[in-house]
KEKE-3310 file (N, C-alpha, C; in steps of 0.2 Angstrom, whole numbers, plus 5000, padded with zeros to 4 digits):
npx = (4789:4797:4811:4814:4820:4825:4825:4838:4845:4844:4839:4822:4806:4801:4790:4775:4773:4762:4760:4772:4771:4761:4767:4777:4770:4763:4773:4781:4791:4807:4816:4828:4837:4837:4839:4842:4825:4824:4817:4817:4811:4805:4801:4802:4810:4821:4820:4807:4799:4791:4800:4800:4806:4818:4826:4841:4844:4856:4862:4875:4884:4895:4893:4881:4873:4860:4848:4837:4826:4817:4803:4800:4787:4785:4789:4782:4778:4783:4786:4791:4800:4809:4817:4831:4845:4863:4873:4889:4904:4911:4926:4937:4950:4954:4956:4966:4976:4978:4982:4994:5002:5002:5010:5022:5026:5029:5040:5049:5050:5058:5053:5050:5048:5043:5054:5055:5045:5047:5061:5066:5060:5057:5053:5047:5034:5029:5024:5016:5011:5010:5017:5032:5045:5061:5077:5081:5073:5057:5049:5045:5054:5048:5039:5048:5055:5045:5042:5031:5025:5014:5004:4992:4983:4984:4989:4980:4968:4970:4965:4964:4962:4951:4943:4942:4935:4922:4918:4919:4909:4897:4897:4896:4883:4877:4880:4873:4860:4859:4860:4848:4838:4831:4839:4841:4847:4858:4858:4867:4871:4882:4893:4902:4911:4914:4926:4932:4923:4913:4919:4921:4910:4910:4921:4931:4939:4956:4958:4955:4967:4975:4976:4973:4985:4993:5009:5014:5022:5017:5020:5025:5013:5004:5011:5009:4996:4992:4998:5012:5011:5006:4992:4983:4987:4993:5006:5022:5038:5042:5046:5036:5024:5016:4999:4985:4969:4956:4960:4970:4970:4960:4953:4939:4925:4925:4938:4951:4959:4972:4970:4972:4964:4962:4973:4985:4996:5005:5012:5023:5018:5004:5001:5004:4995:4982:4983:4976:4963:4946:4941:4930:4929:4941:4938:4928:4935:4944:4935:4930:4942:4951:4962:4971:4978:4971:4959:4962:4966:4953:4946:4953:4953:4939:4939:4948:4940:4930:4936:4937:4934:4921:4924:4928:4928:4919:4915:4927:4929:4919:4923:4935:4931:4921:4924:4930:4920:4911:4918:4919:4906:4903:4910:4902:4894:4882:4871:4876:4870:4873:4869:4867:4868:4860:4849:4844:4839:4830:4820:4816:4810:4800:4792:4788:4794:4801:4817:4827:4839:4835:4824:4830:4838:4828:4826:4837:4846:4842:4832:4822:4805:4789:4780:4781:4777:4775:4773:4779)
npy = (3998:3990:3986:3973:3967:3954:3952:3949:3955:3949:3946:3947:3944:3957:3971:3981:3999:4003:3993:3993:4005:4003:3993:4001:4010:4002:3998:3987:3987:3995:4009:4004:4009:4024:4027:4016:4014:4004:3993:3985:3971:3968:3957:3945:3932:3925:3911:3908:3913:3912:3911:3916:3911:3920:3927:3934:3944:3948:3960:3963:3978:3989:4003:4004:3993:3982:3976:3964:3958:3944:3935:3919:3909:3897:3886:3892:3905:3921:3935:3952:3959:3969:3982:3989:4000:4000:4013:4015:4022:4035:4041:4037:4033:4045:4053:4045:4047:4061:4062:4055:4063:4075:4070:4067:4079:4086:4079:4083:4096:4096:4095:4092:4076:4059:4046:4040:4025:4016:4015:4008:3995:3978:3973:3960:3949:3938:3922:3914:3920:3934:3944:3955:3947:3938:3943:3936:3925:3917:3918:3924:3927:3920:3911:3903:3898:3890:3881:3884:3882:3883:3889:3901:3908:3922:3932:3931:3936:3950:3966:3982:3998:4005:3995:3986:3994:3994:3981:3980:3989:3983:3971:3977:3982:3970:3964:3973:3970:3957:3958:3964:3957:3941:3933:3919:3914:3918:3925:3928:3937:3931:3935:3934:3944:3944:3952:3953:3947:3957:3967:3962:3953:3942:3934:3919:3904:3903:3916:3922:3922:3930:3946:3964:3969:3959:3953:3966:3980:3994:4007:4004:3999:4009:4018:4011:4011:4024:4027:4032:4046:4062:4061:4071:4083:4078:4078:4073:4064:4069:4070:4060:4059:4049:4050:4054:4052:4055:4064:4059:4066:4077:4094:4095:4084:4066:4054:4048:4032:4020:4012:4004:4009:4022:4029:4039:4045:4060:4075:4087:4100:4098:4090:4099:4109:4103:4099:4096:4095:4090:4080:4084:4097:4103:4101:4110:4122:4122:4122:4135:4143:4151:4147:4138:4126:4122:4119:4107:4100:4098:4091:4079:4075:4072:4060:4052:4051:4043:4031:4028:4017:4011:4012:3999:3999:3996:3983:3976:3979:3972:3959:3958:3958:3949:3935:3938:3944:3934:3924:3930:3932:3919:3917:3922:3912:3908:3899:3901:3906:3906:3915:3917:3930:3929:3921:3929:3940:3932:3928:3941:3946:3937:3939:3952:3963:3980:3987:3988:3990:3984:3976:3968:3961:3954:3944:3935:3920:3902:3900:3908:3911:3906:3917:3934:3944:3961:3974:3986)
npz = (4603:4617:4626:4637:4653:4664:4682:4685:4675:4662:4646:4641:4632:4621:4625:4622:4622:4629:4639:4645:4651:4661:4669:4674:4681:4691:4699:4696:4688:4683:4676:4666:4656:4646:4633:4620:4625:4640:4651:4667:4675:4692:4698:4691:4683:4670:4669:4673:4663:4647:4632:4616:4599:4593:4579:4573:4558:4546:4534:4527:4522:4512:4516:4522:4534:4535:4547:4554:4566:4568:4574:4574:4570:4565:4551:4541:4543:4550:4561:4560:4572:4575:4564:4556:4552:4551:4550:4543:4549:4540:4531:4539:4534:4528:4540:4546:4537:4538:4551:4551:4542:4550:4561:4555:4550:4562:4566:4556:4559:4570:4583:4600:4602:4601:4595:4578:4575:4565:4564:4574:4574:4569:4553:4551:4556:4569:4564:4572:4583:4579:4584:4585:4576:4579:4573:4557:4559:4558:4569:4585:4601:4613:4606:4599:4609:4616:4606:4598:4584:4576:4565:4568:4560:4561:4552:4542:4547:4550:4547:4538:4546:4543:4537:4548:4557:4551:4553:4567:4571:4566:4574:4587:4587:4586:4598:4607:4603:4607:4620:4624:4619:4618:4608:4598:4587:4572:4556:4542:4527:4516:4505:4490:4479:4462:4455:4442:4434:4435:4428:4415:4408:4400:4403:4405:4410:4407:4406:4418:4424:4417:4418:4416:4416:4411:4406:4406:4413:4424:4419:4406:4400:4401:4392:4380:4379:4377:4366:4367:4369:4376:4385:4385:4378:4367:4364:4358:4360:4372:4390:4399:4412:4425:4428:4439:4434:4440:4454:4468:4480:4480:4480:4481:4480:4475:4479:4470:4464:4463:4453:4437:4426:4430:4428:4418:4405:4405:4399:4407:4408:4406:4416:4427:4425:4426:4440:4456:4452:4449:4435:4428:4432:4427:4414:4412:4414:4403:4392:4393:4391:4378:4371:4359:4363:4374:4369:4362:4373:4379:4370:4370:4384:4385:4378:4387:4398:4394:4394:4408:4421:4432:4450:4461:4474:4485:4482:4484:4497:4504:4500:4507:4521:4524:4529:4541:4548:4548:4556:4568:4572:4574:4585:4596:4601:4597:4585:4568:4552:4535:4520:4502:4490:4479:4484:4494:4485:4478:4488:4492:4480:4479:4490:4487:4492:4495:4489:4501:4514:4526:4523:4514:4524:4531:4522:4521:4520:4521:4530:4529:4530:4522:4523:4529:4542:4543:4552:4556)
capx = (4792:4801:4815:4813:4825:4822:4828:4845:4847:4844:4834:4815:4803:4799:4783:4772:4774:4757:4761:4778:4769:4757:4772:4781:4765:4762:4779:4783:4797:4810:4819:4835:4840:4833:4840:4835:4821:4824:4814:4819:4806:4808:4798:4802:4817:4820:4818:4800:4796:4791:4803:4799:4812:4820:4832:4844:4847:4861:4863:4881:4886:4901:4891:4875:4872:4853:4847:4830:4824:4811:4800:4798:4781:4786:4792:4777:4776:4787:4784:4796:4800:4813:4820:4835:4851:4869:4877:4896:4907:4915:4932:4942:4956:4956:4958:4972:4981:4979:4986:5001:5005:5004:5015:5028:5028:5032:5047:5053:5052:5063:5050:5051:5043:5046:5058:5050:5044:5050:5068:5068:5056:5059:5047:5044:5030:5029:5019:5012:5007:5009:5022:5039:5050:5068:5080:5083:5069:5050:5046:5047:5058:5044:5036:5053:5057:5040:5041:5024:5026:5008:5001:4985:4980:4984:4990:4974:4963:4972:4962:4965:4959:4944:4938:4941:4930:4915:4917:4917:4902:4892:4898:4894:4876:4874:4881:4868:4854:4858:4860:4842:4833:4833:4840:4843:4851:4860:4858:4870:4873:4890:4893:4909:4910:4919:4927:4934:4917:4910:4922:4921:4905:4912:4927:4931:4945:4963:4958:4955:4974:4978:4973:4974:4992:4997:5014:5016:5023:5012:5022:5025:5006:5001:5014:5006:4988:4991:5003:5018:5010:5002:4984:4979:4988:4995:5013:5026:5045:5043:5046:5029:5023:5010:4995:4979:4963:4953:4965:4969:4969:4956:4950:4932:4923:4927:4945:4953:4962:4978:4967:4975:4960:4962:4980:4986:5002:5004:5018:5024:5014:4997:5000:5003:4989:4977:4984:4971:4956:4942:4942:4924:4930:4946:4935:4924:4940:4947:4930:4930:4948:4951:4968:4971:4980:4966:4953:4964:4965:4946:4944:4956:4950:4933:4941:4950:4935:4926:4939:4937:4929:4918:4928:4925:4930:4914:4915:4933:4928:4915:4927:4940:4928:4916:4926:4932:4913:4908:4922:4918:4899:4903:4913:4898:4891:4875:4872:4876:4868:4875:4865:4869:4864:4854:4844:4841:4835:4824:4815:4813:4805:4794:4787:4786:4796:4805:4824:4830:4844:4832:4820:4835:4840:4823:4826:4843:4846:4837:4827:4817:4798:4785:4777:4784:4772:4779:4768:4782)
capy = (3992:3992:3981:3971:3963:3951:3955:3948:3959:3944:3948:3944:3946:3964:3972:3987:4005:4003:3988:3995:4011:4000:3990:4006:4013:3998:3997:3980:3987:4001:4011:4002:4013:4029:4027:4015:4013:3997:3992:3979:3969:3967:3951:3940:3929:3922:3904:3908:3916:3908:3915:3914:3910:3926:3926:3941:3943:3954:3961:3967:3982:3993:4009:4003:3986:3982:3971:3963:3953:3940:3930:3913:3905:3891:3887:3896:3912:3925:3942:3956:3963:3976:3983:3995:4000:4003:4017:4015:4029:4037:4046:4034:4033:4052:4055:4042:4050:4068:4062:4053:4069:4080:4067:4068:4086:4088:4076:4087:4103:4094:4097:4087:4071:4052:4043:4036:4018:4012:4015:4003:3989:3974:3972:3954:3947:3930:3918:3910:3925:3940:3949:3956:3941:3939:3944:3930:3920:3918:3917:3928:3923:3916:3906:3899:3894:3886:3877:3886:3883:3882:3896:3902:3912:3929:3937:3931:3940:3957:3970:3989:4001:4007:3989:3984:3998:3992:3974:3981:3993:3978:3967:3981:3982:3963:3963:3976:3967:3951:3960:3967:3953:3934:3930:3912:3912:3923:3923:3934:3936:3929:3936:3935:3948:3942:3959:3952:3946:3963:3971:3958:3948:3936:3931:3912:3900:3905:3923:3925:3923:3935:3952:3969:3971:3953:3954:3973:3984:3999:4013:4002:3998:4016:4021:4008:4012:4031:4028:4036:4053:4065:4059:4077:4088:4074:4079:4067:4065:4073:4066:4059:4057:4045:4055:4051:4056:4057:4065:4055:4071:4083:4099:4094:4078:4060:4053:4043:4027:4018:4007:4006:4013:4029:4032:4041:4048:4067:4079:4091:4106:4096:4088:4105:4113:4100:4099:4091:4097:4084:4080:4088:4104:4105:4101:4117:4128:4121:4125:4143:4146:4153:4145:4132:4120:4120:4116:4101:4096:4097:4085:4073:4073:4068:4053:4049:4050:4037:4025:4027:4012:4012:4009:3993:3999:3993:3976:3974:3980:3966:3953:3958:3958:3944:3930:3941:3945:3927:3921:3934:3930:3912:3917:3924:3907:3907:3896:3906:3903:3910:3915:3920:3936:3927:3918:3935:3943:3928:3929:3948:3947:3932:3942:3958:3969:3985:3986:3992:3986:3980:3971:3963:3957:3949:3938:3932:3913:3897:3899:3913:3907:3908:3924:3938:3949:3967:3980:3993)
capz = (4606:4623:4628:4644:4656:4671:4688:4684:4669:4657:4641:4640:4626:4622:4626:4619:4626:4634:4644:4649:4656:4666:4673:4678:4686:4696:4703:4694:4684:4684:4670:4666:4651:4643:4625:4619:4632:4642:4658:4671:4680:4699:4701:4686:4680:4663:4669:4674:4657:4641:4627:4609:4595:4589:4574:4570:4552:4544:4527:4527:4516:4513:4519:4527:4535:4537:4551:4556:4571:4567:4578:4570:4573:4561:4544:4536:4545:4555:4561:4561:4579:4574:4558:4557:4548:4554:4545:4545:4550:4534:4532:4543:4531:4528:4546:4548:4533:4541:4558:4549:4540:4555:4565:4551:4550:4568:4566:4552:4562:4575:4589:4605:4600:4601:4589:4573:4577:4560:4565:4579:4574:4564:4549:4550:4561:4571:4560:4576:4587:4576:4587:4581:4575:4579:4566:4554:4561:4557:4575:4591:4606:4617:4602:4597:4615:4617:4600:4596:4577:4573:4562:4570:4555:4563:4546:4538:4551:4551:4542:4539:4551:4540:4537:4555:4560:4549:4556:4574:4572:4566:4580:4592:4586:4587:4605:4610:4602:4610:4627:4626:4616:4619:4601:4598:4581:4568:4549:4539:4520:4515:4497:4487:4472:4457:4452:4435:4430:4435:4423:4409:4409:4396:4405:4407:4409:4409:4406:4425:4426:4412:4420:4411:4415:4409:4402:4405:4419:4423:4414:4399:4398:4399:4386:4374:4379:4374:4360:4369:4368:4381:4385:4385:4373:4362:4363:4357:4361:4378:4396:4401:4419:4427:4431:4441:4430:4446:4459:4475:4485:4477:4484:4482:4476:4477:4479:4465:4467:4459:4448:4431:4422:4433:4427:4411:4405:4403:4400:4414:4407:4407:4423:4432:4423:4429:4447:4459:4450:4446:4427:4426:4434:4422:4407:4411:4413:4396:4387:4394:4388:4371:4368:4355:4366:4379:4365:4361:4379:4381:4366:4372:4390:4385:4376:4392:4403:4392:4396:4415:4424:4439:4455:4464:4481:4489:4481:4487:4505:4506:4500:4513:4528:4524:4533:4547:4551:4550:4561:4575:4574:4577:4592:4600:4604:4594:4578:4563:4546:4529:4514:4496:4488:4475:4488:4497:4480:4476:4493:4492:4475:4480:4495:4485:4497:4491:4489:4506:4518:4532:4520:4512:4530:4532:4517:4521:4522:4519:4536:4528:4530:4517:4524:4534:4544:4545:4555:4558)
cpx = (4797:4805:4814:4818:4822:4826:4836:4848:4848:4838:4827:4812:4801:4792:4781:4773:4768:4758:4767:4776:4765:4762:4776:4776:4764:4768:4782:4790:4800:4814:4826:4840:4835:4833:4844:4832:4821:4821:4817:4814:4809:4805:4798:4809:4816:4818:4810:4796:4796:4794:4801:4805:4813:4826:4834:4847:4851:4862:4869:4882:4892:4899:4886:4874:4864:4853:4840:4830:4817:4809:4797:4793:4781:4789:4788:4777:4781:4785:4790:4796:4804:4817:4825:4841:4857:4873:4884:4899:4912:4921:4937:4949:4959:4959:4965:4978:4983:4983:4993:5005:5007:5010:5022:5031:5031:5039:5051:5055:5056:5060:5052:5046:5047:5050:5053:5051:5048:5058:5070:5063:5058:5053:5044:5040:5030:5023:5014:5008:5006:5013:5028:5043:5057:5071:5083:5079:5062:5046:5049:5051:5053:5041:5042:5055:5052:5038:5034:5025:5020:5005:4994:4981:4980:4985:4983:4968:4964:4968:4964:4961:4952:4940:4937:4935:4923:4913:4915:4911:4896:4892:4895:4886:4873:4875:4875:4861:4853:4858:4852:4836:4835:4834:4844:4847:4852:4860:4862:4871:4880:4891:4900:4908:4916:4921:4929:4928:4913:4912:4921:4916:4906:4918:4926:4938:4951:4963:4957:4963:4978:4974:4975:4981:4996:5002:5017:5018:5018:5014:5022:5018:5003:5004:5011:4999:4987:4995:5009:5017:5006:4995:4980:4980:4991:5002:5017:5034:5046:5043:5038:5029:5016:5006:4988:4973:4959:4958:4964:4968:4966:4954:4943:4931:4926:4935:4946:4957:4968:4976:4970:4971:4960:4969:4981:4993:5001:5011:5017:5019:5006:4996:5000:4997:4983:4977:4979:4964:4952:4942:4936:4926:4936:4943:4931:4929:4943:4942:4929:4936:4947:4957:4967:4973:4975:4960:4955:4964:4958:4944:4947:4954:4944:4934:4944:4945:4930:4929:4939:4932:4927:4922:4925:4928:4925:4914:4922:4933:4924:4919:4932:4937:4923:4918:4928:4925:4910:4911:4920:4911:4899:4906:4908:4894:4884:4876:4871:4875:4870:4870:4868:4865:4859:4848:4840:4836:4829:4818:4812:4808:4799:4789:4785:4788:4801:4812:4826:4835:4840:4827:4824:4837:4834:4823:4832:4842:4841:4831:4822:4810:4795:4782:4780:4779:4776:4774:4772:4782)
cpy = (3994:3986:3979:3966:3960:3955:3954:3951:3954:3946:3944:3946:3953:3965:3979:3993:4005:3999:3990:4001:4008:3996:3995:4009:4009:3996:3990:3981:3994:4003:4009:4006:4017:4028:4022:4013:4006:3997:3986:3977:3967:3960:3945:3938:3926:3915:3903:3911:3911:3912:3912:3914:3916:3925:3933:3940:3949:3954:3966:3972:3986:4000:4008:3996:3986:3976:3970:3957:3950:3935:3925:3909:3899:3892:3891:3903:3915:3932:3946:3960:3969:3976:3989:3994:4003:4007:4018:4021:4030:4041:4043:4035:4040:4054:4052:4045:4057:4067:4060:4059:4074:4077:4068:4075:4089:4085:4081:4094:4102:4096:4091:4082:4064:4050:4040:4028:4014:4011:4010:3997:3985:3973:3966:3952:3939:3927:3915:3915:3932:3946:3950:3949:3943:3940:3938:3924:3922:3919:3922:3924:3918:3910:3901:3895:3889:3881:3878:3887:3882:3889:3896:3906:3919:3934:3937:3935:3947:3961:3978:3992:4003:4001:3986:3988:3996:3985:3976:3985:3988:3973:3971:3981:3975:3962:3966:3973:3961:3952:3962:3962:3946:3931:3923:3910:3918:3921:3929:3932:3936:3929:3937:3939:3946:3949:3958:3951:3952:3968:3968:3952:3941:3932:3924:3909:3903:3913:3926:3926:3928:3942:3957:3971:3965:3955:3961:3975:3990:4005:4010:4001:4004:4019:4018:4010:4019:4033:4032:4043:4055:4063:4065:4082:4084:4075:4073:4069:4070:4069:4066:4056:4053:4050:4052:4056:4059:4058:4061:4060:4077:4088:4098:4087:4072:4059:4047:4037:4025:4013:4009:4010:4021:4032:4034:4044:4055:4070:4084:4097:4104:4094:4094:4109:4110:4100:4094:4093:4090:4085:4084:4096:4107:4106:4108:4122:4128:4124:4132:4146:4146:4150:4139:4126:4118:4117:4108:4096:4094:4091:4079:4070:4070:4061:4049:4047:4044:4031:4023:4021:4013:4009:4004:3993:3995:3985:3973:3974:3974:3960:3952:3956:3952:3938:3932:3942:3938:3924:3924:3933:3923:3912:3919:3918:3905:3903:3902:3903:3908:3909:3918:3926:3934:3924:3924:3939:3939:3929:3936:3949:3942:3935:3949:3964:3974:3984:3991:3987:3982:3975:3966:3958:3952:3943:3934:3925:3908:3896:3904:3909:3910:3915:3927:3944:3955:3973:3986:3997)
cpz = (4611:4625:4635:4646:4662:4677:4688:4678:4663:4652:4641:4633:4626:4622:4622:4624:4631:4640:4648:4654:4662:4671:4677:4683:4692:4701:4701:4690:4685:4677:4670:4661:4647:4636:4623:4625:4634:4649:4661:4676:4686:4701:4696:4684:4674:4664:4671:4668:4651:4635:4620:4605:4591:4585:4572:4563:4550:4537:4527:4521:4518:4517:4524:4528:4538:4542:4553:4561:4570:4572:4574:4573:4569:4554:4539:4537:4550:4555:4563:4568:4578:4568:4559:4552:4553:4549:4547:4545:4543:4536:4537:4540:4530:4534:4548:4544:4536:4547:4556:4546:4545:4560:4561:4551:4557:4569:4562:4555:4568:4582:4594:4604:4600:4595:4584:4575:4571:4560:4570:4580:4568:4560:4549:4557:4563:4567:4565:4580:4584:4579:4583:4581:4577:4573:4564:4556:4559:4563:4581:4596:4610:4613:4600:4603:4617:4612:4598:4588:4573:4571:4564:4565:4557:4557:4542:4541:4552:4545:4543:4543:4549:4539:4544:4558:4558:4552:4564:4575:4571:4572:4586:4593:4588:4595:4609:4609:4606:4618:4629:4623:4617:4612:4602:4592:4577:4561:4546:4531:4519:4507:4495:4480:4468:4453:4444:4431:4430:4429:4416:4410:4405:4397:4407:4406:4411:4409:4413:4427:4422:4413:4414:4410:4414:4404:4401:4412:4418:4418:4407:4396:4397:4393:4380:4373:4376:4369:4361:4368:4374:4380:4384:4379:4367:4360:4363:4358:4367:4384:4398:4408:4420:4431:4433:4437:4436:4452:4465:4480:4482:4482:4486:4478:4478:4475:4473:4468:4462:4454:4441:4426:4424:4431:4419:4411:4402:4403:4406:4413:4409:4414:4428:4431:4426:4437:4450:4458:4448:4439:4425:4427:4429:4415:4406:4410:4406:4391:4388:4391:4380:4367:4364:4358:4371:4375:4363:4367:4381:4377:4368:4379:4390:4383:4382:4397:4401:4393:4404:4417:4431:4444:4458:4471:4486:4489:4485:4495:4507:4505:4505:4520:4529:4529:4540:4551:4553:4556:4568:4577:4577:4584:4597:4604:4602:4587:4573:4556:4541:4524:4508:4495:4483:4479:4491:4491:4478:4482:4493:4486:4476:4485:4492:4489:4493:4493:4495:4510:4523:4529:4517:4518:4531:4528:4516:4523:4520:4525:4535:4527:4524:4517:4530:4536:4546:4546:4556:4552)
residu = (UNK:UNK:UNK:UNK:UNK:UNK:UNK:UNK:UNK:UNK:UNK:UNK:UNK:UNK:UNK:UNK:UNK:UNK:UNK:UNK:UNK:UNK:UNK:UNK:UNK:UNK:UNK:UNK:UNK:UNK:UNK:UNK:UNK:UNK:UNK:UNK:UNK:UNK:UNK:UNK:UNK:UNK:UNK:UNK:UNK:UNK:UNK:UNK:UNK:UNK:UNK:UNK:UNK:UNK:UNK:UNK:UNK:UNK:UNK:UNK:UNK:UNK:UNK:UNK:UNK:UNK:UNK:UNK:UNK:UNK:UNK:UNK:UNK:UNK:UNK:UNK:UNK:UNK:UNK:UNK:UNK:UNK:UNK:UNK:UNK:UNK:UNK:UNK:UNK:UNK:UNK:UNK:UNK:UNK:UNK:UNK:UNK:UNK:UNK:UNK:UNK:UNK:UNK:UNK:UNK:UNK:UNK:UNK:UNK:UNK:UNK:UNK:UNK:UNK:UNK:UNK:UNK:UNK:UNK:UNK:UNK:UNK:UNK:UNK:UNK:UNK:UNK:UNK:UNK:UNK:UNK:UNK:UNK:UNK:UNK:UNK:UNK:UNK:UNK:UNK:UNK:UNK:UNK:UNK:UNK:UNK:UNK:UNK:UNK:UNK:UNK:UNK:UNK:UNK:UNK:UNK:UNK:UNK:UNK:UNK:UNK:UNK:UNK:UNK:UNK:UNK:UNK:UNK:UNK:UNK:UNK:UNK:UNK:UNK:UNK:UNK:UNK:UNK:UNK:UNK:UNK:UNK:UNK:UNK:UNK:UNK:UNK:UNK:UNK:UNK:UNK:UNK:UNK:UNK:UNK:UNK:UNK:UNK:UNK:UNK:UNK:UNK:UNK:UNK:UNK:UNK:UNK:UNK:UNK:UNK:UNK:UNK:UNK:UNK:UNK:UNK:UNK:UNK:UNK:UNK:UNK:UNK:UNK:UNK:UNK:UNK:UNK:UNK:UNK:UNK:UNK:UNK:UNK:UNK:UNK:UNK:UNK:UNK:UNK:UNK:UNK:UNK:UNK:UNK:UNK:UNK:UNK:UNK:UNK:UNK:UNK:UNK:UNK:UNK:UNK:UNK:UNK:UNK:UNK:UNK:UNK:UNK:UNK:UNK:UNK:UNK:UNK:UNK:UNK:UNK:UNK:UNK:UNK:UNK:UNK:UNK:UNK:UNK:UNK:UNK:UNK:UNK:UNK:UNK:UNK:UNK:UNK:UNK:UNK:UNK:UNK:UNK:UNK:UNK:UNK:UNK:UNK:UNK:UNK:UNK:UNK:UNK:UNK:UNK:UNK:UNK:UNK:UNK:UNK:UNK:UNK:UNK:UNK:UNK:UNK:UNK:UNK:UNK:UNK:UNK:UNK:UNK:UNK:UNK:UNK:UNK:UNK:UNK:UNK:UNK:UNK:UNK:UNK:UNK:UNK:UNK:UNK:UNK:UNK:UNK:UNK:UNK:UNK:UNK:UNK:UNK:UNK:UNK:UNK:UNK:UNK:UNK:UNK:UNK:UNK:UNK:UNK:UNK:UNK:UNK:UNK:UNK:UNK:UNK:UNK:UNK:UNK:UNK:UNK:UNK:UNK:UNK:UNK:UNK:UNK:UNK)
# end
């Protein structure tokens, strides 16, 4: 498939490689872009052409977003024009943390560098425009003088850098596709994950307001959970420290979080002995050791690992970005359709398609026809 533009660089229907080769050989078209390959016609405009209805469908994900462009021939049939995946850039937060550490170390070495921003900035933001507010006021000086006291939702749309990057990467791909294809509508999967229901399938009613830490502080909860003893060696009547079972800054392997199931209380000796090792690595070291205390630590560590819960970072990421992606897609000027994850799964099973990101994208929304022809 080759993307085609008219003489004014407006998108037309794509063509096959053979037809594109003939247009170039006859001098009717020129190469507009090499990758992806786009040609531009020299004797045709969009108003003189008959365009078919193309719909862009998105299946947003935390690590991979699938997309599909369907040519809808009616409510009963559609043909897949383009299938693909957007692989989101990983490690953004790690690079931000590394840059912050380097910046702070340069300040501590008293090198020639700018003054810290947090010493000359007011923490409060203007609720109207998001800029720095005046001291003792909820608004900045221009908004207060203009009586601009309408909250435009600025705080609700701000996202962390790692989440903002995922939304921007999806929007960048959508803009490119709308630049090269005459897309008339967009469908996206709009899914909300109930994280409490994922952990406890039987939860209902007021239990939603009573979380795991209901009535406790973190340290008090951990002391009650582990019987006021070290989680690894079982020592009593010693100072206990809060420890991450899966470390937040490991040498190798996945990073841990501050989730309550990833926290334990340990004495100073066990905390230093474990360090930033992954629990599986430390367990292997304890099993190879011949000391009595290491055998006790190995047995208790296995019990601690059984209490660990699967992290829900991906679900939290999708919950945080779903409205931001929807609002920015609406701002592109095309009609946007939302679909649930249950409808996507129903359509995919009905058509007998395998579980992939781009096939999921084909089945998003109520506009999914009875049959989809996929030749790619």
